[in-house]
N, C-alpha and C positions, 0 to 999 in steps of 0.2 A: 449578746450575753450568753455565757456558758450555761449549760443545763446542769442544775444541781441534782444530786441523787434523791433528795427529799423534796416533795412538792410543798411541804410545810414551810420551807425557807424561801420559796419563790417571792413572797411578799417582803421578806427581810432583806434579801440581796439588793434590790434597788434602793431601799432606804440606806443600807450600809454604804453602798457606793456613793450615794448622794451626800451622805455625811462625810465621807472622805473628801469630796469636793468642797463641802462647806467648811471643813476644818482648815483647808488650805486657803480658801477665800476669806474667811473671817479673820484670819491672822495676817493677811497680806498687808504689808506696809507698816505694821505696828513696830515701833522701835523697842529695843530691849528695855530702855529706860521707862517708857510709858507702860510697858507690860507689867511693871512692878508697882504701878500707882493704884491706890485705893481711893474710894470716894468717902471723905469724912471718916476714915478709918472704920467704915461700916461694911464695905463690900470686900469680897475676895478680889485679888488682882488677877489680871489676865493670865499670868503664868500659872497661878493655882488652877484656874478654870481649864486651861489647856492641859495641864498635868493630870487633872482628874479625868479629862476626856481620853487622854492616852492610856491612863490606868484602866479605864473601861474597856479599851481594846485588849489589854492584857488579860482582863477578867474574862472577856469573851473567849479569848484563846485558851485560857485554862479550862473553862467548862467544855470546850471542844477537844481537849486532850493535848494541847500544846504545852510544852514544858518550859516555855519562855518566862523569864521573871522580869518584871518592870524594875529597872535600876533605881527608880525613885519611889518604889512601892511604899516605903515608910512615910513618905510625905503626902500620899494621895489615896491610899487604900481605904475603901468604904467612905470616901468623902471626908477624910480626916480634916479637922479644922485647920485653917490657915494659922500659922504660928510665925510671927515676924522675926523670931530669934533664929529660925532655920535659914540656911542658905539654899535657895531654890535654884533649880537648873535654869539655863537660858531657854528662850523660845527656840533658838537654833537646835539645842540639844533635844528638846521635846519634839520638834518637827522630825528630826532624824529618827528618834525612837518610834514616832507615830508611823512613819513610812515603813520601817523595818517590821513592826508587828502587824500592821494592817494588811499587808500583802499575804502574810502567813495565815491570818485569821480568815481572810477571804477564801483562800484555798480550802481551809477546813470547813467553811460554810458550804462549799460546793460538794464536799465529800461526806458530810454528816448524813446519817440515815434517820428514818422516822423512828426507829427503835431507840436510837441514842437520844433523840430529841424528847422522847416520852419518858426518859429516865428521871426519877425523882432527884431533884437538886435542892436540898433544903438550905434556905438562907435565913430562916427564923423570922419571917415577916408576920406570920400568924394572922393573915388576912383570909377570912373564910371563902371568899370568891376567887382567890388566886391559888391554883394548884402549883406547888413549887416543883416545876419541871425544868429541864434544860431549855426547852423552847420558850417557856415563859420568862426565864432569866434573860435569854437573848433579847426578847421583846422589851424587857425593862431596861436593858443596856441601851437599846436603840432610843428609847424614850429619854434616858438620861443624856445621851448625846444631843438630842434635840434641845433639851433644856440648856445645856452648856453652850451650844452654838448661839442660842438666843441671848444668853447672858453676856457672852463675849461681844455679840453684835451691838448690844446696848452700851457696853463699855466703849466700843469703838466710837460711837456717836458722842458720848459724854466727854471723851478725850479729844474730840475735834476731828476725828477721822471720818471720811465719807462712809456711808452705809455699805454693808457687805454686798458684793456683786454675786450674781448667780452664774458666772461663767463656768463652763465645763471644759476641762482639759481631757480630751479624748485619749490621750496617751496614759492617763492615770486609770489603770484597768482594775482597780480593787476598791 
């Protein structure tokens, strides 16, 4: 593993990289048709979950200074509710965007300084025990990615796919 400038992200980077692996693994083999299925019209579909995951990566990039814009931001920003009247992107499109942004965010994680991580980043949560800093926002994004991976993993099983594998592609370096 490359050495980050900030000791504070040493715990974040392994989680980030494992989430990259999990994103690939949890979507493995899911058809485009099944990715749009909902359960009793009560759940989000896998495309929405994957799109929100990708949007989290763009959010991480933005807080770290990347000027990249999620091409599907209007569909997924801040967990915008699924709307079946929208035309959602394909899983293939989302995977491409995921890999494009994830490598760039990883590089920014390696370059960020303690001073930058300590900067206030207000998101309006108003929770007394959470100081709204860039570091804490990054932590919340990592938590959201965990949640989304679990949701997609559950949908895999409901739709008749085998459970997610935890294979690691050592060529995936971000």
